[in-house]
C-alpha positions as CSV (number, residue, x, y, z in Angstrom):
1,M,19.1,-14.8,-18.7
2,S,17.0,-13.3,-15.8
3,D,16.5,-9.6,-15.4
4,P,19.1,-8.0,-13.0
5,I,17.9,-7.0,-9.6
6,R,17.5,-3.2,-9.3
7,A,15.3,-3.0,-6.1
8,V,15.4,-5.0,-2.9
9,V,12.2,-4.5,-0.9
10,A,12.1,-5.9,2.6
11,L,8.6,-6.6,4.0
12,G,7.7,-5.9,7.7
13,N,5.6,-3.8,10.0
14,P,7.0,-0.5,11.2
15,G,7.5,0.5,14.8
16,A,9.2,-0.8,17.9
17,D,6.1,-2.9,18.8
18,H,6.8,-5.2,15.8
19,A,10.6,-5.1,15.7
20,S,11.0,-8.6,17.1
21,D,8.0,-10.2,15.2
22,R,8.6,-13.2,13.0
23,H,6.7,-11.2,10.3
24,N,9.6,-8.8,10.3
25,V,12.4,-11.1,9.1
26,G,12.5,-9.1,5.9
27,F,13.5,-6.0,7.9
28,W,16.0,-8.0,9.9
29,L,17.7,-9.0,6.7
30,A,17.5,-5.5,5.3
31,D,19.2,-4.1,8.4
32,R,22.0,-6.6,8.2
33,L,22.4,-6.0,4.4
34,A,22.6,-2.2,5.0
35,D,25.3,-2.8,7.6
36,R,27.2,-5.1,5.2
37,W,26.9,-2.7,2.3
38,R,27.6,0.4,4.5
39,V,24.5,2.2,3.4
40,F,22.2,4.1,5.6
41,P,18.5,3.9,4.7
42,S,16.8,7.2,5.3
43,P,13.1,8.2,5.3
44,E,11.7,9.1,1.9
45,R,8.1,10.3,2.0
46,K,7.7,10.0,-1.8
47,F,8.4,6.2,-1.5
48,K,6.7,5.7,1.8
49,G,9.7,4.0,3.4
50,E,13.4,4.1,4.3
51,L,15.5,4.0,1.2
52,A,19.2,3.5,0.5
53,R,21.2,3.4,-2.8
54,Y,23.9,0.8,-3.3
55,G,26.2,0.9,-6.3
56,M,27.6,-2.4,-7.4
57,G,29.7,-2.2,-10.6
58,D,27.8,-0.2,-13.2
59,A,24.4,-1.0,-11.5
60,T,22.5,0.8,-8.8
61,V,20.4,-1.3,-6.4
62,W,17.8,0.4,-4.3
63,L,17.1,-1.0,-0.8
64,L,13.6,-0.2,0.5
65,K,12.0,-0.8,3.9
66,P,8.4,0.3,3.5
67,S,7.0,2.4,6.4
68,T,3.5,1.2,5.5
69,F,2.1,-1.7,7.4
70,M,2.5,-5.1,5.7
71,N,-0.9,-5.2,4.0
72,R,-0.1,-1.9,2.3
73,S,3.4,-2.7,1.1
74,G,2.5,-2.1,-2.5
75,D,2.0,1.6,-1.7
76,A,5.8,1.9,-1.2
77,V,6.8,-0.5,-4.0
78,Q,4.7,1.2,-6.8
79,P,6.2,4.7,-6.5
80,L,9.8,3.4,-6.3
81,C,9.3,1.3,-9.5
82,A,7.5,4.1,-11.3
83,F,10.1,6.8,-10.4
84,H,13.2,4.7,-11.2
85,K,11.6,2.9,-14.1
86,I,12.2,-0.5,-12.5
87,A,10.4,-3.5,-14.1
88,P,8.6,-6.0,-11.8
89,E,11.1,-8.7,-13.0
90,S,13.9,-6.6,-11.5
91,V,12.3,-6.3,-8.0
92,L,13.4,-8.7,-5.2
93,V,10.9,-8.9,-2.3
94,I,12.3,-10.3,1.0
95,H,9.6,-11.9,3.2
96,D,8.9,-14.4,6.0
97,D,7.5,-17.7,4.8
98,L,5.3,-20.0,6.9
99,D,5.7,-22.9,4.5
100,L,9.5,-23.1,5.0
101,P,11.0,-24.4,8.3
102,A,13.0,-21.9,10.4
103,G,16.6,-21.9,9.1
104,T,15.6,-22.3,5.5
105,A,15.9,-19.7,2.8
106,R,14.9,-19.9,-0.9
107,L,15.1,-17.7,-4.0
108,K,12.0,-17.9,-6.2
109,Q,11.6,-16.3,-9.7
110,S,7.9,-15.4,-9.5
111,G,4.5,-16.8,-8.4
112,G,1.5,-16.3,-6.2
113,H,1.2,-14.6,-2.8
114,G,0.5,-17.8,-0.9
115,G,-1.8,-16.0,1.5
116,H,1.0,-13.5,2.6
117,N,-0.7,-10.1,3.0
118,G,2.5,-8.2,2.0
119,L,3.0,-10.2,-1.2
120,R,-0.7,-9.9,-1.9
121,D,-0.4,-6.1,-1.8
122,V,2.8,-6.0,-3.9
123,T,1.1,-8.2,-6.4
124,R,-1.8,-5.8,-6.5
125,V,0.4,-3.0,-7.8
126,I,3.1,-4.7,-9.9
127,G,1.7,-8.2,-10.8
128,T,3.3,-11.6,-10.0
129,Q,6.6,-11.4,-12.0
130,Y,8.8,-10.1,-9.2
131,K,11.5,-12.2,-7.5
132,R,11.3,-13.4,-3.9
133,L,13.7,-14.2,-1.2
134,R,11.8,-16.4,1.2
135,I,13.0,-16.7,4.8
136,G,11.4,-19.7,6.6
137,I,9.8,-19.1,10.0
138,G,8.0,-22.4,10.3
139,H,4.3,-22.9,11.0
140,P,2.5,-23.1,14.3
141,G,0.6,-26.2,13.1
142,D,-2.8,-24.7,13.4
143,R,-4.3,-22.2,10.9
144,G,-6.1,-20.5,13.8
145,Q,-2.8,-19.6,15.5
146,V,-1.1,-18.1,12.4
147,L,-1.7,-14.5,13.2
148,S,-0.4,-14.6,16.8
149,Y,2.5,-16.8,15.5
150,V,3.7,-14.4,12.8
151,L,3.3,-11.4,15.2
152,G,5.1,-13.3,18.0
153,T,8.8,-13.4,18.9
154,P,10.8,-16.5,18.0
155,A,12.5,-18.5,20.8
156,P,16.2,-17.9,21.1
157,D,17.2,-21.2,19.3
158,E,14.7,-20.5,16.5
159,R,16.1,-17.0,16.1
160,I,19.6,-18.5,15.7
161,E,18.2,-20.7,12.9
162,I,16.5,-17.7,11.2
163,D,19.6,-15.6,11.5
164,T,21.6,-18.5,9.8
165,A,19.0,-18.4,6.9
166,I,19.3,-14.6,6.7
167,D,23.1,-14.9,6.3
168,A,22.7,-17.5,3.6
169,G,20.1,-15.4,1.9
170,I,22.4,-12.3,1.8
171,E,25.3,-14.4,0.4
172,A,23.0,-15.7,-2.4
173,L,21.6,-12.3,-3.1
174,E,25.2,-10.9,-3.5
175,T,26.0,-13.9,-5.8
176,A,22.9,-13.1,-7.9
177,L,23.9,-9.4,-8.1
178,D,27.5,-10.4,-9.1
179,K,27.1,-13.4,-11.3
180,G,23.4,-13.5,-12.2
181,W,20.1,-14.8,-10.7
182,D,20.6,-18.4,-11.7
183,H,23.9,-18.6,-9.8
184,G,22.4,-17.1,-6.7
185,A,19.3,-19.3,-6.8
186,Q,21.4,-22.5,-7.3
187,Q,23.7,-21.5,-4.4
188,L,20.8,-21.0,-2.0
189,N,18.2,-23.5,-3.2
190,S,20.7,-26.4,-3.1
191,R,21.6,-25.5,0.5
192,K,20.5,-28.2,2.9
193,S,17.6,-27.3,5.3
194,P,18.3,-27.6,9.0
């Protein structure tokens, strides 16, 4: 039995300049999740981000959008986990993933950072045992173009595919919260890629 999710941390870069970047799909999902849950993340200096509390049954789930830049995401995750006594195994990090095609979403139990600067920094402060919700953004095909690609805006048809993956990710997250991690992971990871 996997540890229940107690914190959902969405990775992205703050500010209007980055709002439409592929790198901010974590924030896109968090905003949609907040609307669905009818919670209103508000700035919390102590946790270096916008935080909302969601009660589901007997459990509380914290939704955090760090106000740090991506490569300092751990600076927001660490104080949240310390203050609320949340184990790394109960943290779900939502992030963009170059290794998955746009329109694909996957839940993953733990693992390495795969070169993702946000995951690298979260790993720096809480180790590798946290859960991940990976939202595919595709790859530009050339490593030299990765930075401009992740900081670029997806084309309209690509955005539709990403939005579909976000919806599937939210449904799987809610299944994981309601019925357990394995049910959510099975639901999402058996979903056909576009």
